[in-house]
C-alpha positions in Angstrom: 135.9 42.5 -72.6 133.3 43.0 -69.8 130.5 43.1 -72.4 131.6 39.8 -73.9 131.8 38.2 -70.5 128.3 39.4 -69.7 127.0 38.0 -73.0 128.6 34.6 -72.3 127.1 34.6 -68.8 123.6 35.4 -70.3 124.0 32.6 -72.9 125.0 30.1 -70.2 122.0 31.1 -68.1 119.7 30.6 -71.1 121.1 27.1 -71.7 120.7 26.1 -68.1 117.1 27.4 -68.1 116.4 25.4 -71.3 117.9 22.2 -69.7 115.8 22.8 -66.6 112.7 23.1 -68.7 113.5 19.9 -70.5 114.1 18.1 -67.2 110.9 19.4 -65.7 108.9 18.3 -68.9 110.4 14.9 -68.6 109.5 14.7 -64.9 105.9 15.8 -65.7 105.6 13.1 -68.3 106.8 10.5 -65.9 104.5 11.8 -63.2 101.6 11.5 -65.7 102.6 8.0 -66.5 102.8 7.0 -62.9 99.5 8.6 -62.1 97.8 6.6 -64.8 99.4 3.3 -63.7 97.5 1.4 -61.0 99.6 0.8 -57.9 98.7 -2.5 -56.2 97.5 -1.5 -52.7 96.3 -4.4 -50.5 92.5 -4.4 -50.4 92.3 -5.7 -46.9 93.6 -2.5 -45.2 91.5 -2.1 -42.1 89.6 1.2 -41.5 91.2 3.0 -38.6 89.0 3.6 -35.5 89.9 7.1 -34.2 87.2 7.2 -31.5 89.6 5.8 -28.8 92.6 8.0 -29.7 93.8 10.7 -27.3 93.0 14.4 -27.9 96.6 15.1 -28.9 95.9 13.1 -32.1 92.9 15.3 -33.0 94.1 18.8 -32.2 97.2 20.9 -32.2 98.6 22.8 -29.2 99.7 26.4 -29.4 103.4 25.4 -29.8 102.4 22.9 -32.6 100.5 25.6 -34.4 103.5 27.9 -34.2 105.8 25.1 -35.4 103.5 24.6 -38.4 103.8 28.3 -39.2 107.6 28.2 -38.9 107.6 25.1 -41.2 105.5 26.9 -43.8 107.8 29.9 -43.7 110.8 27.7 -44.0 109.2 25.9 -47.0 108.5 29.2 -48.7 112.2 30.3 -48.4 113.3 26.8 -49.5 111.1 26.9 -52.6 112.3 30.4 -53.5 116.0 29.5 -53.1 115.7 26.0 -54.6 112.9 26.1 -57.2 114.2 23.0 -59.1 113.9 20.7 -56.0 110.9 18.7 -54.9 108.8 20.0 -52.0 109.9 18.9 -48.5 108.1 16.3 -46.4 107.3 18.5 -43.4 103.7 18.3 -42.0 101.6 15.5 -43.5 98.2 14.7 -41.9 97.9 11.9 -39.3 95.2 9.2 -39.0 92.8 11.9 -37.7 93.3 14.2 -40.6 95.3 16.7 -38.6 98.6 18.2 -39.9 101.5 17.2 -37.7 105.1 18.1 -38.1 107.2 15.0 -38.8 109.6 15.5 -35.9 106.8 15.4 -33.4 105.6 12.1 -34.8 108.9 10.5 -33.6 108.3 9.2 -30.0 111.6 8.0 -28.4 110.8 4.9 -26.4 112.9 2.2 -24.6 111.0 -1.0 -24.5 111.6 -3.6 -21.7 113.1 -6.3 -23.8 116.8 -7.0 -23.9 116.8 -7.8 -27.6 115.5 -4.2 -28.3 118.4 -2.6 -26.5 120.5 -3.0 -29.7 119.9 -1.6 -33.2 119.9 -5.0 -34.9 117.2 -6.3 -32.5 115.0 -3.3 -33.1 115.5 -3.4 -36.9 114.7 -7.2 -37.0 111.6 -6.7 -34.9 110.2 -3.9 -37.0 110.9 -5.7 -40.3 109.3 -8.9 -39.0 106.3 -7.4 -37.1 105.0 -5.0 -39.9 103.7 -5.8 -43.3 105.0 -3.6 -46.1 102.7 -1.5 -48.2 104.0 0.4 -51.3 103.5 4.1 -51.6 100.5 5.2 -53.6 102.8 7.2 -56.0 106.3 5.9 -56.2 107.8 9.3 -57.0 106.1 11.4 -54.3 106.1 11.2 -50.5 102.8 10.1 -48.8 100.2 12.7 -47.9 99.7 11.2 -44.5 102.0 9.9 -41.7 100.3 7.8 -39.0 101.5 7.5 -35.4 103.8 4.6 -34.4 101.1 3.3 -32.1 98.5 3.0 -34.9 101.1 1.3 -37.1 101.8 -1.2 -34.4 98.2 -1.9 -33.8 97.4 -2.7 -37.5 100.8 -4.1 -38.3 100.9 -2.4 -41.7 102.7 0.6 -43.1 104.8 2.2 -45.9 108.5 3.0 -45.7 107.9 6.2 -43.8 105.8 4.4 -41.2 108.5 1.8 -40.8 111.3 4.4 -40.5 109.5 6.5 -37.8 108.8 3.5 -35.7 112.3 2.2 -36.0 113.8 5.6 -35.3 111.7 6.1 -32.2 112.9 2.7 -30.8 116.6 3.5 -31.7 116.6 6.9 -30.1 115.0 5.4 -27.0 117.7 2.8 -26.9 120.4 5.6 -26.9 121.4 5.7 -30.6 121.9 8.9 -32.6 119.2 8.0 -35.2 117.4 10.0 -37.9 114.6 9.4 -40.3 115.7 9.9 -43.9 113.6 11.1 -46.9 115.4 10.3 -50.1 115.5 8.2 -53.2 116.5 4.5 -53.7 116.4 1.8 -56.4 113.3 -0.1 -57.5 114.4 -3.3 -55.6 114.8 -1.5 -52.3 111.6 0.5 -52.6 109.5 -2.5 -53.5 111.2 -5.0 -51.2 112.3 -7.1 -54.1 115.0 -9.5 -52.8 114.8 -12.1 -55.6 118.1 -10.8 -57.2 120.0 -10.5 -54.0 122.0 -13.1 -52.1 120.4 -14.1 -48.8 122.3 -12.5 -45.9 122.5 -15.9 -44.2 124.6 -17.1 -47.2 127.1 -14.3 -47.2 130.5 -15.4 -46.0 132.5 -13.0 -43.9 135.6 -11.7 -45.6 138.7 -13.2 -44.1 141.8 -11.1 -44.1 144.8 -13.0 -45.5 147.5 -13.6 -42.9 150.9 -12.7 -44.1 153.2 -15.6 -43.3 156.8 -14.6 -42.5 159.2 -16.7 -44.4 162.2 -17.7 -42.3 165.4 -17.2 -44.2 168.1 -19.8 -43.8 171.4 -19.2 -45.6 172.4 -22.9 -45.0 169.3 -24.2 -46.7 169.9 -26.7 -49.5 169.0 -25.1 -52.8 166.3 -26.9 -54.9 167.4 -28.6 -58.1 167.0 -26.5 -61.2 163.8 -26.8 -63.3 164.9 -28.4 -66.6 161.4 -28.5 -68.1 160.9 -26.2 -71.2 158.8 -23.1 -70.3 157.9 -22.7 -74.0 156.3 -26.2 -74.1 154.4 -25.5 -70.9 153.0 -22.2 -72.4 152.0 -24.1 -75.6 150.2 -26.8 -73.5 148.4 -24.1 -71.5 147.2 -22.3 -74.6 146.0 -25.6 -76.1 144.1 -26.4 -72.9 142.5 -22.9 -72.9 141.3 -23.3 -76.4 139.8 -26.7 -75.7 138.1 -25.4 -72.6 136.7 -22.4 -74.5 135.2 -24.7 -77.1 133.6 -26.9 -74.5 132.2 -23.9 -72.7 130.6 -22.3 -75.8 127.5 -24.3 -75.3 127.4 -23.6 -71.6 127.8 -19.8 -72.1 124.4 -19.4 -73.6 122.8 -21.1 -70.6 124.9 -19.0 -68.2 123.7 -15.8 -69.9 120.1 -16.8 -69.6 120.7 -17.8 -66.0 122.3 -14.6 -64.9 119.2 -12.4 -64.7 119.9 -8.7 -64.5 117.2 -6.2 -63.4 115.5 -4.4 -66.3 116.2 -0.7 -66.7 113.9 1.2 -64.4 112.3 4.3 -66.1 111.9 5.9 -62.7 115.5 5.3 -61.6 116.6 8.1 -59.3 113.0 9.3 -58.8 111.5 6.6 -56.6 110.9 8.0 -53.1 112.1 5.9 -50.1 112.5 6.4 -46.4 115.1 4.7 -44.2 117.1 5.3 -41.0 120.4 7.0 -40.5 122.6 6.1 -37.5 125.5 8.4 -36.8 128.7 7.3 -35.1 129.5 8.3 -31.6 126.8 7.2 -29.2 126.4 3.6 -28.1 130.0 3.0 -29.3 128.9 3.1 -33.0 132.3 3.2 -34.8 131.0 4.3 -38.2 127.9 6.0 -39.7 125.5 3.6 -41.5 122.0 3.2 -42.9 119.2 0.7 -42.0 116.7 -0.4 -44.5 113.5 -0.7 -42.3 111.9 -3.2 -44.7 114.6 -5.8 -44.3 116.3 -4.7 -41.0 119.7 -5.0 -42.7 122.5 -2.4 -42.2 124.1 -0.7 -45.3 127.1 1.4 -45.8 126.6 5.1 -46.7 128.4 4.2 -49.9 125.8 1.7 -50.9 124.7 2.2 -54.6 121.1 1.3 -53.8 120.7 4.7 -52.0 120.5 7.4 -54.7 120.0 10.6 -52.8 118.8 12.4 -49.7 116.3 15.3 -49.5 116.1 15.7 -45.7 116.6 14.0 -42.3 114.9 14.6 -39.0 114.7 13.3 -35.4 112.5 14.3 -32.4 114.5 17.6 -32.0 115.1 19.2 -35.4 114.8 18.9 -39.2 117.7 19.2 -41.7 117.7 19.7 -45.4 120.5 18.2 -47.5 122.3 20.9 -49.6 124.9 18.6 -51.1 125.0 17.2 -54.7 123.6 13.7 -55.0 124.7 12.9 -58.5 126.9 10.1 -57.2 124.2 8.9 -54.8 125.1 9.1 -51.1 128.8 8.2 -51.6 130.1 11.8 -51.4 127.8 13.1 -48.7 129.1 14.5 -45.4 126.9 13.6 -42.5 128.1 16.4 -40.1 124.6 17.9 -39.4 126.3 20.8 -37.6 127.9 22.0 -40.9 125.5 24.7 -42.1 127.1 24.7 -45.6 126.1 21.1 -46.3 122.9 20.9 -44.2 120.3 23.6 -43.7 118.7 23.3 -40.3 115.1 24.5 -39.7 115.3 25.4 -36.0 118.7 26.9 -35.6 118.8 27.2 -31.9 122.2 25.5 -32.0 124.6 25.0 -34.9 125.4 21.6 -33.5 122.7 18.9 -32.9 122.7 17.7 -29.4 122.7 14.1 -30.6 126.3 14.6 -31.9 127.6 15.9 -28.6 128.9 13.9 -25.8 127.0 13.7 -22.5 129.2 16.3 -20.8 129.0 18.7 -23.8 125.2 18.1 -24.0 124.8 19.1 -20.3 127.0 22.2 -20.9 125.0 23.1 -24.0 121.7 22.9 -22.1 123.0 25.0 -19.2 124.3 27.6 -21.6 120.9 27.7 -23.3 119.2 28.2 -19.9 121.5 31.1 -19.0 121.1 32.8 -22.4 117.2 32.5 -22.5 116.8 36.2 -21.8 119.1 37.2 -24.6 117.5 35.0 -27.2 114.0 36.2 -26.8 114.5 38.8 -29.5 115.6 36.1 -32.0 112.1 34.7 -32.4 112.2 31.5 -34.4 115.8 30.7 -33.6 115.0 30.2 -29.9 111.9 28.0 -30.6 112.2 24.5 -29.2 110.6 21.5 -30.7 107.3 20.7 -29.0 107.0 17.2 -27.3 105.7 14.4 -29.4 101.9 14.1 -29.7 102.1 10.3 -30.0 101.0 8.2 -27.0 103.7 6.0 -25.4 104.7 3.1 -27.6 103.8 -0.2 -25.9 104.4 -3.8 -27.0 103.0 -6.6 -25.0 105.0 -9.8 -24.3 102.6 -11.7 -26.5 103.0 -9.3 -29.4 106.8 -9.4 -29.0 106.8 -13.2 -29.1 104.4 -13.5 -32.0 106.4 -11.2 -34.2 105.4 -12.1 -37.7 101.9 -11.3 -39.0 99.9 -14.5 -38.6 103.0 -16.0 -37.0 104.8 -16.7 -40.3 106.8 -14.6 -42.9 108.3 -15.7 -46.2 111.1 -13.8 -48.0 112.3 -14.8 -51.5 116.0 -14.3 -52.4 118.1 -15.4 -55.3 118.0 -19.2 -55.4 116.8 -19.2 -51.8 113.6 -18.9 -49.7 113.6 -17.8 -46.1 110.7 -18.7 -43.8 110.3 -17.3 -40.3 107.9 -18.4 -37.5 107.0 -17.0 -34.1 108.6 -18.9 -31.2 106.4 -21.6 -29.8 104.2 -21.7 -32.9 105.7 -24.9 -34.1 105.7 -27.9 -31.8 109.3 -28.8 -32.7 110.6 -25.2 -31.9 111.2 -24.3 -35.5 111.6 -20.5 -35.9 113.5 -20.2 -39.2 114.1 -22.2 -42.4 116.3 -21.4 -45.3 115.7 -23.4 -48.5 118.6 -23.2 -51.0 117.8 -24.1 -54.6 120.2 -25.2 -57.4 118.4 -23.1 -60.1 117.0 -19.6 -60.5 113.5 -21.0 -61.0 113.6 -22.4 -57.4 112.4 -25.9 -58.5 115.3 -28.1 -57.4 116.1 -28.1 -53.7 119.9 -28.3 -53.0 120.1 -27.7 -49.2 117.8 -26.9 -46.3 118.9 -25.1 -43.1 116.6 -24.9 -40.1 117.0 -23.0 -36.8 115.2 -23.9 -33.6 114.6 -22.3 -30.2 113.4 -23.4 -26.8 113.9 -27.1 -27.3 114.6 -29.5 -24.4 117.3 -31.3 -26.3 119.1 -27.9 -27.0 118.9 -28.4 -30.8 119.9 -25.1 -32.4 120.3 -25.7 -36.1 120.0 -28.4 -38.7 121.5 -28.6 -42.1 120.2 -31.1 -44.7 122.0 -31.6 -48.0 119.4 -33.0 -50.3 121.9 -34.1 -52.9 124.0 -36.3 -50.5 121.2 -36.8 -47.9 123.7 -35.7 -45.2 122.1 -34.2 -42.1 124.1 -32.2 -39.5 122.5 -31.1 -36.2 124.1 -28.4 -34.1 123.4 -28.1 -30.3 123.9 -25.4 -27.8 125.5 -26.3 -24.4 123.2 -28.2 -22.0 122.4 -31.4 -24.0 122.0 -34.5 -21.9 125.0 -36.1 -23.6 126.9 -32.8 -23.9 126.4 -33.1 -27.7 127.7 -30.3 -29.9 127.1 -31.6 -33.4 125.7 -34.8 -35.0 126.2 -35.7 -38.7 124.4 -38.7 -40.2 122.7 -39.9 -43.3 120.3 -42.5 -41.9 119.0 -43.8 -38.6 119.4 -47.4 -39.6 122.0 -49.6 -37.6 125.5 -49.9 -39.0 125.5 -46.6 -40.8 128.1 -43.8 -40.8 127.8 -40.9 -38.4 129.9 -38.4 -36.5 129.2 -36.9 -33.1 131.0 -33.9 -31.6 130.8 -33.1 -27.9 131.5 -30.3 -25.5 134.5 -32.1 -24.0 134.8 -29.6 -21.1 131.4 -30.7 -19.8 132.0 -34.4 -20.0 133.7 -36.4 -17.2 135.5 -38.6 -19.8 136.8 -35.7 -21.9 135.2 -37.1 -25.1 135.5 -34.7 -28.0 134.4 -36.6 -31.1 133.0 -40.0 -32.0 133.1 -41.4 -35.6 131.4 -44.6 -36.5 131.3 -46.7 -39.7 129.5 -50.0 -40.3 132.2 -52.0 -38.6 134.3 -49.5 -36.7 134.0 -46.8 -34.0 136.7 -44.2 -33.1 136.6 -41.9 -30.1 138.8 -38.8 -29.6 139.5 -37.4 -26.1 141.0 -34.2 -24.8 142.5 -33.2 -21.4 142.4 -36.6 -19.6 144.5 -37.4 -16.6 145.6 -40.8 -18.0 146.7 -39.1 -21.3 144.3 -41.1 -23.4 143.5 -39.4 -26.7 142.2 -42.0 -29.2 140.1 -45.2 -28.7 139.4 -47.4 -31.7 136.9 -50.3 -31.7 136.3 -52.9 -34.4 133.1 -54.9 -34.5 132.0 -58.2 -36.0 128.8 -59.0 -37.8 125.6 -58.7 -35.7 124.2 -62.1 -34.7 120.9 -62.9 -36.4 117.9 -63.3 -34.1 114.3 -63.9 -34.8 112.5 -60.6 -34.9 109.1 -60.4 -33.4 106.6 -57.7 -34.3 106.5 -54.9 -31.8 110.2 -55.1 -31.0 113.2 -53.1 -32.3 115.6 -54.5 -34.8 118.7 -52.9 -33.3 118.7 -54.3 -29.7 121.3 -57.0 -30.5 124.7 -55.7 -29.5 127.5 -56.2 -32.0 130.4 -58.5 -31.0 133.6 -56.6 -30.3 136.7 -57.8 -32.3 139.3 -55.5 -30.8 139.8 -52.3 -28.8 142.8 -50.1 -29.4 143.8 -47.1 -27.2 146.5 -44.5 -27.8 148.1 -42.4 -25.1 150.1 -39.1 -25.1 153.5 -39.1 -23.4 153.5 -38.8 -19.6 156.6 -36.9 -18.6 156.5 -38.2 -15.0 157.2 -41.8 -16.1 160.2 -43.3 -17.9 159.6 -43.9 -21.6 159.9 -47.6 -21.3 157.2 -47.7 -18.6 154.8 -45.2 -20.2 152.3 -47.0 -22.5 151.8 -45.4 -25.9 149.4 -47.9 -27.3 147.5 -50.9 -26.0 145.4 -53.3 -28.1 142.8 -55.8 -26.7 142.4 -58.5 -29.3 139.2 -59.9 -27.8 138.5 -62.7 -30.3 142.1 -63.9 -30.0 142.4 -63.5 -26.2 145.5 -61.3 -26.6 146.6 -58.0 -25.2 149.4 -56.0 -26.8 151.3 -53.1 -25.1 153.6 -50.7 -26.9 155.6 -48.2 -24.9 156.8 -44.7 -25.9 160.2 -44.4 -27.6 163.2 -43.5 -25.4 165.5 -40.7 -26.5 167.9 -41.7 -29.3 166.1 -45.0 -29.9 164.3 -46.1 -33.0 162.5 -49.1 -31.5 160.0 -49.2 -28.6 159.5 -51.7 -25.8 156.7 -54.1 -26.2 154.7 -56.7 -24.2 152.3 -59.3 -25.7 150.0 -61.2 -23.3 148.1 -64.4 -24.1 145.2 -65.1 -21.8 144.8 -68.6 -20.4 142.1 -70.8 -21.8 139.3 -72.0 -19.6 140.8 -75.4 -19.2 144.1 -73.9 -17.8 142.4 -72.1 -14.9 142.2 -73.4 -11.4 138.7 -72.4 -10.3 138.3 -68.7 -10.9 142.0 -68.0 -10.6 144.3 -67.7 -13.7 147.5 -69.7 -13.8 150.4 -67.7 -15.2 153.1 -69.4 -17.2 156.2 -67.9 -19.0 154.7 -68.7 -22.4 151.8 -66.4 -21.7 153.9 -63.2 -22.1 156.5 -62.1 -24.7 158.5 -59.1 -23.7 160.9 -56.9 -25.6 162.7 -54.1 -23.8 164.6 -51.7 -26.0 168.3 -51.1 -25.1 168.3 -53.1 -22.0 170.5 -56.1 -21.1 168.8 -56.7 -17.8 167.2 -60.0 -17.0 163.5 -60.7 -17.8 160.9 -59.4 -15.5 159.6 -61.6 -12.7 156.6 -63.7 -13.4 154.7 -62.3 -10.4 155.0 -58.8 -11.8 153.7 -59.9 -15.2 150.9 -61.8 -13.5 149.7 -58.7 -11.7 149.9 -56.6 -14.8 147.8 -59.2 -16.8 145.2 -59.2 -14.0 145.0 -55.4 -14.1 144.7 -55.4 -17.9 141.9 -58.1 -17.8 139.9 -55.9 -15.4 140.4 -52.9 -17.6 139.3 -54.9 -20.6 136.0 -55.7 -18.9 135.6 -52.0 -18.1 136.3 -51.1 -21.7 133.6 -53.4 -22.9 131.1 -51.7 -20.6 132.3 -48.3 -22.0 131.8 -49.5 -25.5 128.3 -50.6 -24.6 127.7 -47.2 -23.1 128.9 -45.5 -26.3 126.4 -47.6 -28.3 123.7 -46.7 -25.8 124.4 -43.0 -26.3 124.0 -43.5 -30.0 120.7 -45.3 -29.5 119.4 -42.6 -27.2 120.2 -40.0 -29.9 118.4 -42.2 -32.5 115.4 -42.4 -30.3 115.3 -38.6 -30.0 115.3 -38.3 -33.7 112.7 -40.9 -34.3 110.3 -39.3 -31.8 108.2 -40.8 -29.1 105.8 -42.5 -31.5 108.4 -44.6 -33.2 110.5 -45.7 -30.1 108.2 -48.3 -28.6 105.5 -48.8 -31.2 105.5 -50.8 -34.3 103.3 -49.3 -37.0 102.7 -52.8 -38.5 102.0 -54.6 -35.2 98.1 -54.1 -35.3 97.9 -55.4 -38.9 100.3 -58.3 -38.4 98.3 -59.6 -35.4 95.2 -59.9 -37.7 97.0 -62.4 -40.0 98.9 -64.1 -37.2 102.6 -63.8 -36.4 103.4 -67.4 -36.8 102.1 -67.7 -40.3 104.6 -67.3 -43.1 104.5 -64.0 -44.9 103.4 -64.3 -48.5 103.0 -61.7 -51.3 99.2 -61.7 -50.8 99.4 -61.1 -47.1 102.1 -58.4 -47.5 99.9 -56.5 -49.9 97.0 -56.8 -47.5 99.1 -55.5 -44.6 100.3 -52.6 -46.7 96.9 -51.6 -48.0 95.3 -51.9 -44.5 98.1 -49.7 -43.0 97.8 -47.1 -45.7 94.0 -47.0 -45.5 94.1 -46.6 -41.7 96.7 -43.8 -41.9 94.6 -42.0 -44.6 91.5 -42.2 -42.4 93.5 -40.7 -39.5 94.7 -37.8 -41.6 91.1 -37.1 -42.7 89.8 -37.3 -39.2 92.5 -34.9 -37.9 91.7 -32.4 -40.6 87.9 -32.7 -39.9 88.6 -32.1 -36.2 90.5 -28.9 -36.9 87.9 -27.8 -39.4 85.1 -28.3 -36.9 87.0 -26.3 -34.2 87.6 -23.5 -36.8 83.9 -23.3 -37.7 82.9 -23.3 -34.0 85.4 -20.5 -33.3 84.1 -18.4 -36.2 80.5 -19.0 -35.1 81.3 -17.8 -31.6 83.0 -14.7 -33.0 80.0 -13.8 -35.0 77.7 -14.2 -32.0 80.0 -12.0 -29.9 80.0 -9.3 -32.6 76.2 -9.4 -32.8 75.9 -9.1 -29.0 78.4 -6.2 -29.0 76.4 -4.3 -31.7 73.2 -4.6 -29.7 74.7 -3.7 -26.3 77.5 -1.3 -27.4 75.7 1.9 -26.1 75.2 0.3 -22.6 78.8 -0.8 -22.1 81.3 1.2 -20.0 84.8 1.9 -21.4 86.3 -0.8 -19.2 83.7 -3.4 -20.4 84.3 -2.4 -24.0 88.0 -2.8 -23.6 87.6 -6.2 -22.0 85.4 -7.3 -25.0 87.9 -6.0 -27.5 90.7 -7.9 -25.7 88.7 -11.2 -25.7 87.7 -10.6 -29.4 91.4 -10.1 -30.2 92.3 -13.4 -28.5 89.5 -15.2 -30.4 90.7 -13.8 -33.7 94.2 -14.9 -32.9 92.9 -18.4 -32.1 91.0 -18.5 -35.4 94.1 -17.5 -37.3 96.1 -20.3 -35.7 93.4 -22.9 -36.5 93.3 -21.7 -40.1 97.1 -21.9 -40.3 97.1 -25.4 -38.8 94.4 -26.6 -41.2 96.2 -25.2 -44.2 99.5 -26.9 -43.1 97.7 -30.2 -42.4 96.2 -30.2 -45.9 99.6 -29.4 -47.5 101.5 -32.0 -45.4 99.0 -34.9 -45.7 100.0 -36.1 -49.2 103.7 -35.9 -48.2 103.1 -37.9 -45.0 101.1 -40.5 -47.0 103.9 -40.9 -49.6 106.5 -41.1 -46.8 104.6 -44.0 -45.1 104.3 -45.7 -48.5 108.0 -45.5 -49.0 108.6 -46.7 -45.5 106.4 -49.8 -46.0 108.2 -50.6 -49.2 111.6 -50.6 -47.4 110.4 -52.4 -44.3 112.4 -55.7 -44.1 109.2 -57.7 -43.3 107.5 -56.6 -46.5 110.3 -55.6 -48.8 110.9 -58.9 -50.5 107.2 -59.2 -51.4 106.7 -55.6 -52.6 109.8 -55.2 -54.8 107.7 -55.6 -58.0 104.5 -53.9 -57.0 
């Protein structure tokens, strides 16, 4: 039996060796294919100037040399024990061509910006500030790993460069972060987001709330359902078959629309680097990954991460000994577990980053006390040398500029995300998300824009291109305490909705809704218990419009004002007004009081104001016919005429105040419209200079309308050309000055001191930045000029002074 078992074991070993040989042959074939393929590396990668780098970049200390020997010994043991696994990423060369251990390349740094105290701020900064470069070979780690300072200087790097910089910032901020060398999908390695939903469009999952049903044994039972269930089933089947037939033609379109990624021949072999954040420190509840290319967090169960070779931080290096056939789903991230993770410097079985602060201090004190005993252990007591990287520094200007050249574009599935540096755009625009209706991204469905540092506190704008509905959102601090503004047009008598921060307003206004002939205001928390005010308007009076004046200065006549009040418990119900209506065109005032308990009718009063002929001077004469009173459930005599007279006087004064409040509401709306139009359109009429040439008093004819339109368009076109020429001239002048400075520097470089050379490089950097901004402005001006011209042409076609003469042109 023993002989048979030995033979079976030998056969199994031979089969495993054959499989391993087949796998290795396949891998070699793929590597050959990849080596033949040309990888698109940007041609504008700048050459790195190493002359100004510190000596730690160019040489190794004694401890670093010893660490490299330990790493080589560790790699030999690893290769002997795990011959089928890829070589470890241990000590690539830096920008000076010197081998450096990867853990010493991590430089923990806490930067003086509040946004960088949290992981999401650090990840967002790294993904925005750096430009991604693919690995030279997608299935092997890079042969070099530059310092984070060099990567920040040139704003370019691969996934390993991104990860080391992000890990340095996260450890400095207090997180338990590690760089990861592993494998990921093609989309993640190449930063291909075109098949993914934009993170800004993902809706948070809402947990369904279980509603408790109150049982009532005295509840009336519902009548029985006498409809045939069989007939309902037959009708449902018939409807399903009809719907299936209708959708047959649409299914073909849907199949073509749903694009799935093609099968990747290198699936599971593509090398990628990312960041691992363990739970514990900084109140992180759960371990997660960060993709440094996008700055997004991912669960450790994410299917895009296919395996891990090793992880490291500034203190140690761990090799993953777990099976990654199911990706990272089944991995255990307890780095102190020597069964699942093989540590290189085993001075402690438990990494200090996983210990609490008290345990970490105790561990350090125990190590100090046991130093004499551990001298004989050699490598086990070796501590990681300090980082050779210079301190990471980011200037306020670099932090604010963020994106390379101030702008970054990311393409998602049916969406395009654009980012700008703050203060780059004059209107404060920092982010724009364009949502498309098709996969080809040709038909725009919606546009969302985010703003910062605006005086009017505008925070976000949503524009639905299909309904032309625009919604502006504001942060607290707006002049009108505005919270949101929804509108379709800035023309008078159009629908709009305004929401306000009612706590910041004296009148407690929460919302205002306007239609062409109505306006409704909603209030909260008022002392007089008012909660709704409704206004109805008549047609605007026609007045002769002069060029250079606005068309909306005529106030609309008020037909009626209606107010609704909540119940005031301190007053009797028949003295507490629930609704009052001022019928201004009819000179009537109607009061309706709250219902008393156990009554189905409410008390009412109707006042009829006296005509001008019935007045004695400025005083009003009160007669019994001027008031109709109904008091519910009361047999008392009618109220005295003097009391009704005083009440009517009070209501008349309040009516005048209400008219002023309505005018104030309309003034707020006009103020908001002026803000949207901009300062150029508030006081100036774009047709006024051309109307003066033909004379205002002359009647407009088709010939004159065409002449005014053509003159206006020609003048606008010349203005656009002149503006572009001015920017072009400034750009050429700046480039010429930069060339002269470079020539001067080449002649006098040997005579300059280090301080003078540093000043020159600083000024040169500022000039280069100025040139980039001018080039960007010129490019945007050329792109926007045709759109501005077409917009003006459409505006002239819809102008009421020219519209009737340009309908057929």
